[in-house]
C-alpha positions as CSV (number, residue, x, y, z in Angstrom):
1,X,13.4,19.3,-7.8
2,X,13.9,19.9,-11.6
3,X,11.4,18.0,-13.9
4,X,11.9,17.0,-17.3
5,X,10.2,18.4,-20.3
6,X,8.6,20.0,-22.1
7,X,5.5,17.7,-21.6
8,X,2.0,19.3,-22.3
9,X,-1.5,17.5,-22.2
10,X,-5.0,19.2,-21.9
11,X,-8.9,17.9,-21.9
12,X,-12.2,18.7,-20.5
13,X,-13.7,16.5,-18.1
14,X,-16.8,14.7,-18.8
15,X,-18.7,15.8,-15.8
16,X,-22.0,17.9,-16.3
17,X,-20.0,21.2,-15.1
18,X,-17.3,20.9,-17.6
19,X,-13.7,21.6,-16.3
20,X,-10.5,22.5,-18.9
21,X,-7.5,20.8,-17.2
22,X,-4.5,21.9,-18.7
23,X,-0.6,20.3,-17.4
24,X,2.4,21.9,-18.4
25,X,5.8,20.7,-17.8
26,X,9.4,21.4,-18.5
27,X,11.5,22.0,-15.3
28,X,8.5,22.8,-13.2
29,X,4.7,21.6,-13.8
30,X,1.9,24.1,-13.8
31,X,-1.6,22.9,-13.6
32,X,-4.4,25.0,-14.9
33,X,-7.9,24.5,-13.8
34,X,-10.9,26.4,-15.9
35,X,-14.6,26.5,-16.2
36,X,-17.0,28.4,-18.3
37,X,-19.6,28.4,-15.2
38,X,-18.9,30.2,-11.8
39,X,-17.0,27.2,-9.4
40,X,-16.2,27.3,-5.9
41,X,-12.5,27.5,-5.1
42,X,-13.1,23.8,-3.1
43,X,-14.3,22.4,-6.2
44,X,-11.4,23.2,-8.1
45,X,-9.0,22.4,-5.1
46,X,-11.0,18.8,-5.2
47,X,-10.1,18.4,-8.8
48,X,-6.5,19.7,-8.6
49,X,-6.0,17.2,-5.4
50,X,-7.7,14.0,-7.7
51,X,-5.4,14.9,-10.6
52,X,-2.1,15.2,-8.3
53,X,-3.2,11.7,-7.0
54,X,-3.5,10.5,-10.5
55,X,0.0,11.6,-11.2
56,X,1.2,10.0,-8.3
57,X,0.3,6.6,-9.6
58,X,2.1,7.3,-12.9
59,X,5.6,8.6,-11.1
60,X,5.2,7.0,-7.8
61,X,6.0,10.6,-6.1
62,X,4.0,13.4,-5.2
63,X,5.2,16.6,-6.7
64,X,5.5,19.1,-3.7
65,X,3.0,22.1,-4.2
66,X,4.8,25.1,-4.3
67,X,2.0,27.9,-5.5
68,X,-1.9,27.9,-5.9
69,X,-3.4,31.1,-7.3
70,X,-7.1,31.6,-7.7
71,X,-8.2,33.9,-10.6
72,X,-10.1,36.8,-10.3
73,X,-13.9,36.6,-9.1
74,X,-16.9,38.8,-8.7
75,X,-17.9,37.4,-5.7
76,X,-14.5,37.8,-3.9
77,X,-11.9,40.2,-3.5
78,X,-8.0,39.7,-3.7
79,X,-7.7,39.5,-0.1
80,X,-10.3,37.0,0.3
81,X,-8.8,35.1,-2.5
82,X,-5.8,34.9,-1.1
83,X,-6.7,34.0,2.3
84,X,-8.9,31.1,0.4
85,X,-5.1,29.9,-1.0
86,X,-3.4,30.1,2.0
87,X,-5.8,27.6,3.7
88,X,-6.0,25.8,1.0
89,X,-2.5,25.1,1.3
90,X,-2.1,24.7,5.1
91,X,-5.2,22.5,5.1
92,X,-3.5,19.9,2.7
93,X,-3.3,16.6,3.8
94,X,-0.4,15.4,5.0
95,X,0.4,12.4,2.6
96,X,0.5,14.8,-0.5
97,X,4.3,14.6,1.0
98,X,5.8,11.4,0.3
99,X,8.7,9.5,1.7
100,X,12.2,10.8,1.0
101,X,12.4,7.1,0.1
102,X,10.3,7.8,-3.3
103,X,12.1,9.0,-5.9
104,X,10.8,10.7,-9.0
105,X,13.6,10.2,-11.3
106,X,13.6,6.6,-10.6
107,X,10.3,5.1,-9.3
108,X,8.5,7.1,-12.4
109,X,6.5,4.4,-14.6
110,X,4.7,6.4,-16.9
111,X,5.4,10.1,-18.7
112,X,1.9,11.9,-18.2
113,X,1.1,13.2,-21.8
114,X,1.8,9.8,-23.0
115,X,-1.5,8.8,-21.2
116,X,-3.5,11.4,-19.6
117,X,-7.1,11.9,-21.4
118,X,-10.5,12.7,-20.8
119,X,-11.6,9.0,-20.7
120,X,-8.8,7.7,-18.3
121,X,-9.5,11.1,-15.8
122,X,-13.0,10.0,-15.7
123,X,-12.5,6.5,-15.2
124,X,-9.8,7.7,-12.4
125,X,-12.6,9.8,-10.7
126,X,-14.5,6.6,-10.4
127,X,-12.1,4.7,-9.5
128,X,-11.5,6.8,-6.1
129,X,-15.1,6.7,-5.0
130,X,-14.9,3.1,-4.8
131,X,-11.4,2.8,-3.4
132,X,-12.7,5.2,-0.6
133,X,-10.2,4.7,2.2
134,X,-7.8,2.1,0.7
135,X,-6.2,4.5,-1.7
136,X,-6.2,6.8,1.6
137,X,-4.4,4.3,3.4
138,X,-1.9,3.6,0.5
139,X,-0.8,7.2,0.1
140,X,-0.6,7.8,4.0
141,X,2.0,5.1,4.5
142,X,3.8,6.0,1.8
143,X,4.1,9.7,3.1
144,X,6.6,11.4,5.1
145,X,4.9,10.8,8.1
146,X,6.9,9.8,11.3
147,X,5.4,6.5,11.6
148,X,8.3,3.9,11.9
149,X,8.9,1.8,8.3
150,X,7.9,-1.6,9.8
151,X,4.4,-0.5,10.8
152,X,4.2,1.5,7.4
153,X,5.0,-1.8,5.5
154,X,2.6,-3.9,7.6
155,X,-0.6,-1.9,6.3
156,X,0.4,-1.5,3.0
157,X,0.9,-5.8,3.3
158,X,-2.6,-5.6,4.7
159,X,-3.9,-3.8,1.4
160,X,-4.1,-7.3,-0.5
161,X,-7.5,-8.2,1.0
162,X,-9.4,-5.2,-0.6
163,X,-7.1,-5.6,-3.3
164,X,-8.4,-8.6,-4.3
165,X,-12.1,-7.1,-4.2
166,X,-10.8,-4.5,-6.8
167,X,-9.7,-6.9,-9.3
168,X,-12.7,-9.3,-8.9
169,X,-14.8,-6.3,-9.3
170,X,-12.9,-4.9,-12.5
171,X,-11.8,-8.5,-14.0
172,X,-12.8,-12.0,-14.1
173,X,-9.7,-13.2,-11.5
174,X,-10.1,-14.0,-7.9
175,X,-14.0,-15.3,-8.5
176,X,-13.0,-18.1,-6.0
177,X,-11.3,-16.0,-3.5
178,X,-13.3,-13.8,-0.8
179,X,-11.2,-12.4,1.6
180,X,-12.2,-12.5,5.3
181,X,-12.3,-14.7,8.7
182,X,-14.1,-17.1,6.8
183,X,-12.7,-16.7,3.5
184,X,-9.4,-16.5,1.8
185,X,-6.1,-15.6,4.2
186,X,-4.0,-12.7,3.9
187,X,-1.7,-15.3,2.5
188,X,-4.0,-16.6,0.0
189,X,-4.4,-12.9,-1.1
190,X,-1.0,-12.1,-1.5
191,X,0.0,-15.1,-3.4
192,X,-3.2,-14.7,-5.9
193,X,-1.8,-10.9,-6.4
194,X,1.9,-11.8,-6.8
195,X,1.6,-14.6,-9.0
196,X,-1.0,-12.8,-11.1
197,X,0.2,-9.2,-11.2
198,X,4.0,-9.1,-9.6
199,X,5.6,-11.9,-10.9
200,X,8.4,-9.0,-12.2
201,X,8.5,-7.2,-9.2
202,X,9.0,-10.3,-7.1
203,X,10.4,-12.5,-9.6
204,X,13.8,-13.1,-7.1
205,X,11.3,-14.4,-4.3
206,X,9.4,-16.6,-6.6
207,X,13.1,-18.2,-7.5
208,X,13.6,-18.5,-3.6
209,X,12.1,-19.9,-1.1
210,X,8.8,-19.0,-1.9
211,X,6.2,-20.0,0.7
212,X,8.7,-18.8,3.5
213,X,8.9,-15.6,1.7
214,X,5.0,-15.5,1.9
215,X,5.3,-16.3,5.4
216,X,7.6,-13.5,6.1
217,X,5.2,-11.0,4.5
218,X,2.3,-12.2,6.9
219,X,4.2,-11.9,9.8
220,X,5.7,-8.4,9.2
221,X,1.7,-7.8,9.0
222,X,0.7,-9.6,12.3
223,X,3.1,-8.4,14.0
224,X,1.8,-5.4,15.4
225,X,-1.1,-7.5,16.5
226,X,0.9,-9.0,19.3
227,X,3.6,-8.3,22.2
228,X,7.5,-9.2,21.0
229,X,7.3,-12.5,23.0
230,X,4.3,-14.1,21.0
231,X,5.5,-13.0,17.5
232,X,6.9,-15.5,15.7
233,X,9.1,-16.4,12.2
234,X,10.9,-14.4,10.2
235,X,9.7,-11.3,9.5
236,X,11.1,-7.9,7.9
237,X,13.7,-5.6,9.8
238,X,14.3,-2.1,8.9
239,X,15.8,-1.8,5.8
240,X,13.7,-5.0,4.6
241,X,10.5,-3.2,5.5
242,X,11.6,-0.2,2.9
243,X,12.5,-2.5,0.2
244,X,9.5,-4.3,0.4
245,X,7.2,-1.0,1.2
246,X,8.4,0.1,-2.6
247,X,8.1,-3.3,-3.9
248,X,4.6,-3.5,-2.8
249,X,4.2,0.1,-4.1
250,X,5.1,-1.1,-7.5
251,X,2.2,-4.1,-7.3
252,X,-0.2,-1.8,-6.3
253,X,0.4,0.8,-9.1
254,X,0.5,-1.8,-11.5
255,X,-2.7,-3.2,-10.3
256,X,-4.6,0.2,-10.5
257,X,-3.0,0.5,-14.2
258,X,-5.1,-3.2,-14.9
259,X,-8.4,-1.5,-13.6
260,X,-7.8,1.8,-15.3
261,X,-7.2,0.0,-18.7
262,X,-4.0,1.2,-19.1
263,X,-1.3,-1.3,-21.4
264,X,1.3,-3.0,-19.5
265,X,3.6,-2.9,-22.4
266,X,3.5,1.0,-22.2
267,X,5.4,1.0,-19.0
268,X,7.0,-2.6,-18.5
269,X,10.6,-1.4,-19.4
270,X,10.5,1.3,-16.6
271,X,9.1,-1.5,-14.2
272,X,11.7,-3.5,-14.9
273,X,14.1,-1.0,-14.2
274,X,12.9,-0.4,-10.8
275,X,12.7,-3.9,-9.6
276,X,16.3,-4.1,-10.9
277,X,17.3,-1.3,-8.6
278,X,15.5,-2.4,-5.9
279,X,16.9,-5.7,-6.2
280,X,20.4,-4.5,-6.2
281,X,19.7,-2.0,-3.6
282,X,22.4,-2.1,-0.8
283,X,22.4,-5.9,-1.1
284,X,19.5,-5.8,1.3
285,X,17.4,-8.6,-0.7
286,X,20.6,-10.9,-1.2
287,X,20.6,-10.7,3.0
288,X,17.2,-11.2,3.3
289,X,16.6,-14.3,0.9
290,X,19.8,-16.0,2.4
291,X,18.0,-15.4,5.7
292,X,15.2,-17.2,4.4
293,X,17.0,-20.1,3.5
294,X,18.4,-20.7,6.9
């Protein structure tokens, strides 16, 4: 993959043990992490993966890791370092390989050098701890795993409930919503997130039969809980599942940007271009909205 450039950013982390992070890109990307203190390869790798996950939010896709190099060490010889490097690469989680329908050139919302600072990285570290499994679910179901797209889409839709909790924690919105068996339904959560954060992403759906659209999203989620004869209502087919995975991806990223304090004006034009491309993709949206009107 040929990346754009030149782009460069560097900053020091605000942790007790400071790390210097430098990201350079011109055709390819190089991330360099250094520290004045001795540190383990695993700690350095953990920082690398946090940076990668933040960049994925900005760009919508993981850039494949082609090489990992550890600098010379007083406690490990070259053979040991090579072994560490190989083991780290072999042990990479599968979600670092994005699905083939994720595309760097069209899904990117922000250039990293326009937004990435020590403050943003610190906020991201804290947010990752809070998100816990929620973000891992998001990443796994946008990866190139062999899980079918309808199942992937179902679990991305399910993220609406924990996202309500994240927004409540960081903003004044949705204070009256409490997801759960005795609280707000999945449909209520989807409606709240879409009308607040996804009006541009789901503008065509909002202008159509919005209630049936919300029902189709819920049906697509609960479909995995029922055998075929118990499945009711309209739900997404394969192509529609991919379309709404990509739209839910945009919604998720938009909400994360809000929580991280990233100004919408910086990425709004890029977001609208992504939405326009999705809405025009192979006539899938047009066909789905026609199906809703039957």
